[in-house]
Every structure is written in C-alpha cells, then in structure tokens.
N, C-alpha and C positions, 0 to 999 in steps of 0.2 A: 336530726334537729332536735332538740332535747325538746322535754314536755314539763307542762310543771310539775305532774308526776315525780320525773325523774330528775329534776337539776337539783344541784346543792345550792340553791338560792340561802341567802343567811335571812336570819330571824329581824325580822324589822319590826314588828309590834307585839307585843306581849301583851295580857291579860291577866290580873292577879286582882284573886279575891281573899282578902286577907294575907296571911304570908305565903298564900301557896300561889305559881301560876296554873291557873285554870286553860288558860289555852293562848295559842301565839300565830302567827304569821309570817309568811315567810314572804320573798320577793324581790325585785330587782327595781334598780332606779341609777339612771344618769344624771349626774351636771356634765352640760357640755358647753364649749363658746361657740362664735359664729364659723369661726376656722375649722372647727371639727376636733377641735382638743378637748378631749377627757379632763373637765377639772375633780371630779369625781364620780364615784362609781362604786355601786352595789352589787351583787350577784351579777349573772348573765345578761348582759346590755345587749348583745348580737342576736337573741334569738326568737323573732317575729314574733309580735304581740298586734292585736288589733287595739287600735285606738279608741277606737269606739268615739264617742263625743267630745272626748280631749283634747283633737284638735280643730274644731271646730272653726277657727279662730284664723288657723290656714287656709280651711275651704271658703273663707268668705272672704278671700283676697282677690279673685274674679270680682264679685261684685264691687269690688272699690276701683278698683284699678283698667277696669272694662269703659267705665267712664257711666254705668248705671244707676248708679248708689247715688252719683250728680245729676243727673239726668231726671229721676223719678224725685229730686229732695229728700233724699233720707237724711235726717239726724242722727245724733249720738243713739239714741233709742233705739230706732231700728239697725245701727250697724252693730251696736251690742246684743242685738237680738239675733241678729245671724248669726251668734256668735252662743247661742244662749240653749241651754237646756232648762228652760224657764218651769214654773208652777203651776201653768194656767189661772191666775189671777187677774182680777179684771185689767188690769194695766198691761198685762200680756196680751190678753185676747183682742181688747179693744185696740190696740196698737199692730197688731198682725191686721187686726180687718180692714185698718183707716189705709194703713200702709198697700194691702193686696190694691185696695180701690184704687189710687193712685196711679198702678199700671192698668186697669181697668180687667183685674182679674178678684177670683173670690175663694172663698171657703173650698167650693166644687172644682178647684185648681188643685190644691193642695194633692198631693199622694202621699204624706205618712201617715195616712189613716187618724183613728182617732183614739183617745184614751180617757177617765176619769184625771180632771187636776190633780197635780201633785200635791199642791196645797190644800191644808184640810176645809180651811174656810170656805174657798172655794168649791171643793166639793160638794160639802154641805149645802150651799147657797144654791148651787143648781141642781143639787137632788131636788131639797125645799122649791126651788120653782116648778117642777116638774121637767126639768130640758135636760135631753139629753148631750155628753158631749159631742163637739165634732171638732173636725182635724183641727181647730185653730185651737183646740186645750191643749194639744199635740205638745211636747215639750222640744220636739222638734221642729215647731210650726216656723219660726224665724229661721232656720236654718232653709226649710226650702222655699219662703217668701224669699227668699236670694237666690237662689235657683234658679224660681220663677222669672225674677224682674231681671236676672243676668239675660233671659233665654229671651224675654221680650223685649229688650234694648236692642240686644243682639239679632232681631228678626229668626229666631230660631223658636222651631215645636216648643211649644209651650206642655205638650202631652206628654207620656214617657220620660220627663226628666230626669226621673231614678234611674233607668236603663244604662247599664253599663257604657253603650256604644253614642248616648248621644252626646252630643256636644257639652254641656253642661259638668258631665261626670268628667268625660277625657279631659276638661280644663283643669278640673279639680287634680287628676287624677298627675297633671303635667306639672300642678304647684307642688305637690309633695315630694316630686323626684327634683325638681330644681330646688325648692328650700332644703330638704334633708341632704343633698347630693348622690342617692342612690336611682339604681337602676331597679324600676318594681316589675318589670315587664314577666316575672315568674315567681314575685310573690304570692304568700298563698288570700285567698278570698274568701268573702263571704259577704252575705247581705246585712245591714244595719238594723237594726229594730224599727227603723222607720223606712226600711225598706230601697236605700240607694244601695250602692256597690262600700264594702268595706276590706281595707290591702293589706295584709298584715306588714309590720313596720318594727326594724331593731326600736330599742328604747332612746340608742346610738343618735342614732338617724332621727327621731322623734324628737330629741332635746336638739338637737343642732337645726332644725327645723324653727324650733321655739326660738333659740336663740338669734338666730335673723331676724325675727320680727322683732326682737327686742335693738340688737345693731345690724342696722340695715347699712353699713357700708359693704360697697360689694356687689348691691342690688341695682336692678336697672333704677332707672328715679321714676317711673310709674309705681313699680313695685316698693321702693323703700315707701313712696308715698302712702301707697294703700297701707302699709306695713301699720305704719304711724297713725293712721287717722281710725284705723281699728282698733290700736292699743289705747289712744285717745277714750275711744269710746265707750269702752270696756270700763277706766277708769270712771269717765264720767255719769256711768248710768253702770252701776253692779245689780244691782237689783233685778235690771232686763236679765243679765246672765245665768241671776243662777236661782233668782227668787228670795222672796221673804225669811230671814233665819238661814239660809244654806251657808256655807262653808266660804265658798269664792264669793260670794258676796260679803260675809260679815268681814275677811280679809281684804279685800279691795277696795271698802268703804271707811278701813281705818289706815293702809296702804295699799290705796292705789297709783300714789304718783313712782313706787317703788317695785311693785308685786300687778302682773296678770296672771290670773288662776283659771285654771277650766280642769272641773269633774269628766270623767267616761264612765259608762257601765263596767260592770267587774272589774274594782277596782284601780281603775287609771285616774291618774293626774301629772296634767303639764301645767309646764309656767313659764310665763318670758319675764324676765327679770331685767329693764333698762338698765336704771343705775350702774349692775354687772356685766351686762353685755350676754348673760348667761340664758340659757335654755332646760327646762326638768322635767324629766321624762319619769313616771316611777307604774309598777305595777306588780300589785299585791297576787300573790299566786293563787287565794282561792277565792278570788273576785270581791273582798270584803270592802262595801265600800266606808265601814267605821274605819279600817285600821288605813285607807288610803290616807284620810285627813289628817291622820295623826299624825304619821309617815314623811305626809308631804310639808304637816306643817313645824315636824323638827329638822324638815332638812336647809328648808327658808328659814327657821332661826338660826343653825349652824354655818350659815351662807355670810349671815349677819346681813339680811335681809329687812329687818326692824330696825325701825331704831327705838330706844329704849318707853319714851312715850306712848311709840305704838305698840310694841310687848306687854305696857300696863292694860293698853285699852284690851288687847287681845285676850291677858290673861283671862278676866271670867268664861268668856266664849270655850276658849279651851277648854277646862275648867268641867266646866259643862261639858263636853265634848267625848273629854274624856274619862266621865265617871257613866258609868252603866249599872245601874240597877244591883248595887252595891258591891259591883266588882269597878275594877279601874282599866284603862288601857294605857299603856306607855312605850315611846318608843325605846327600841333598844340600842342601849348608851354606844355600845364599840359600832353598831352600824350607823348610828347618825355622825358619827366620825368622819366615817368615809373612806376613802382610798383614792388619792390623786395620783399616783403612780396609771395613766390609762394602759401599759402592758399588761398589766392584770386587774380581774377582779376580785370582789371579798365575797370569800367565799363559807365564811366559817358560818355553822347555824347554830353556835351557842350567842349567849344573850347575856349581859350584863349590868343590872339594875342598876342607874344613876346611887 
C-alpha cells in the first residue's frame, strides 16, 4: 500500500510569494458517478485514506431511514447538524440540547468528549461567563446526537454507542459498504477524534458513495428518500453544517441547490453534486485544510458546478481564502483540468501556473 510519503501524487495547490513558489501541496482526488465510473481523477485514488468528518452525510443515513428522525420530530436544523462539523456557536449548542431532550437524553449521554468552540466569539463568550465547554460544544455533537437518537428509537443501549461492535456503528459500516460498493472487512481501522471507529476508504469508493446521495437511482426507496432528506437539510441550513464563515457554509449558502459540501480533518473534502449526479472526494497529503479548500473549489469550478452569478458571489470569499499573509494559494492549472480516463491517474508532480 502506498503511503503519502512515497506516493507520486500531483501538486494540487501551490503557495506563491512574489514571483516565487514558496510551498506546494500534493494530493489526490476523484470525481465519480453513481455507477462507479471515474469522471476525473488526480493521483492515487485507490489508496485507502481516513475520510474523517467528510462522510458525515453518509453516517447520517440510518438516522433518517430507520424512522428515528421522524419519530422525534427532527427538522432541517437537526438533520444538518447530524452531518456537521460545527463551531460550537449558540445556534448549534442550543439546537443539540433541545434535540437530545426530545429523546429523553442529555449532554451526559454524549461520548464525543468536549472541547472549546471553534468559533472565536463563542469561545470568548464561554470564557467570559466562566463556563467550561461541554460535549455540546464538540464539533461532532450533532453526529453523536444522531447516533443516540437512532439507538433510542430502536431500543438499543445508549451507552458505548461509539464502540465498533455496537449496533449503531455496525449500521454505519453497512451503509459505507453499500454506498461505496466495497467490502470493508479488511480495510484499515482507527479511532476518529470524537471516539468513533474510522475506516480507511479509497477516494474512488468515497466519491461513489457521495454520488449515490446525489443520484439515488438504484437505491432502495427508504434509502433514496433518506439521501434526499439529508441533502435537502444541508442546503436549507448550511450554517448548521460548518458554522459562521466556514467554506462549506459559504458555498452552500450561495450554491446549495447544486452543491453539498463537507470537510474532514487532515485535508479531506467530499461533495455531492445533485445536478450532475457526481460525487467528489479529495485528500491533501500533508493534511492542510487551507489547500483542501482551494483544491475542492477549483475542482467544483472545473466541473461547472457554479453558475456565473454564483461564481461572482463566491469570488470575494475565494479571494480572501486564497490570500495568506502576503502570499497566495492557487490551484495547479494542470491538475484542475483532471484526467477523464479511468484507466489512468494523473501522476505529474509539476505544476503550471494559470
């Protein structure tokens, strides 16, 4: 198995300062349709990577298709939070608290741990109030609330729901296998930052799974309805998915009808594109989030995911995102064109500036 250290993945993003390239970020990405056809690819899309939080929309499928979301009256805000890496803002914390109460649960039932809010204003307000962060502030508290709600609905233990042998995690694994079309019994395993099992997935399979959210032909009726419900919620409540100022929030606020976007730790991004029926999965080798945002934005642009009006609305944010303390982050022009031949992967490490 290739590792990031010895891979020949192409340069996807470079940082320039003045006329000189100061640093660069290699990576791999795949654009795949629901049938598994590779539409475009960059680098090694068959090496397993940990998707981290980028596949939360897939992990949320059991919440909806089991009937748990309907039973406990979950709306767009809660379902979007089940897909979220939120920033611990009051809108997130309060929604999770009310959601748990509906299922006769509370913060003490969350097994995700606690951390300071990712939103600076929320973190400062907490500190000024002399309060310690709770599990509600964890950026994965929405996903964990979804797990707990599903367990409650099915009469399963709510303790130890993060363990690999708990029915909640068994359902998640089954969803990932079914949506990606892969046998994951021997896939690499680890523990995610919030305590749940994480499974190594190749970008090819990850992108296909996201494509099947966008193009539900071939899915059972319950799963197809759940996929649509999840994508609709993400579009309706993008601030719940990524918080104020998040790249995914901005993109879905502007182009939520055509793009659903979800970042993950260590330079991973996934997208579902309902209008095109494609899924996108990307991994920056060095784990840099700054590069993953630039790269996924360029890929979406190259696929025609944005209208001219949407591009105009996103341009100021993209300009700010690409400017870093006097330097500039730019996508590699050659790599943004991609490789549409599924029998080959782009392996050039050179980068041509636009």
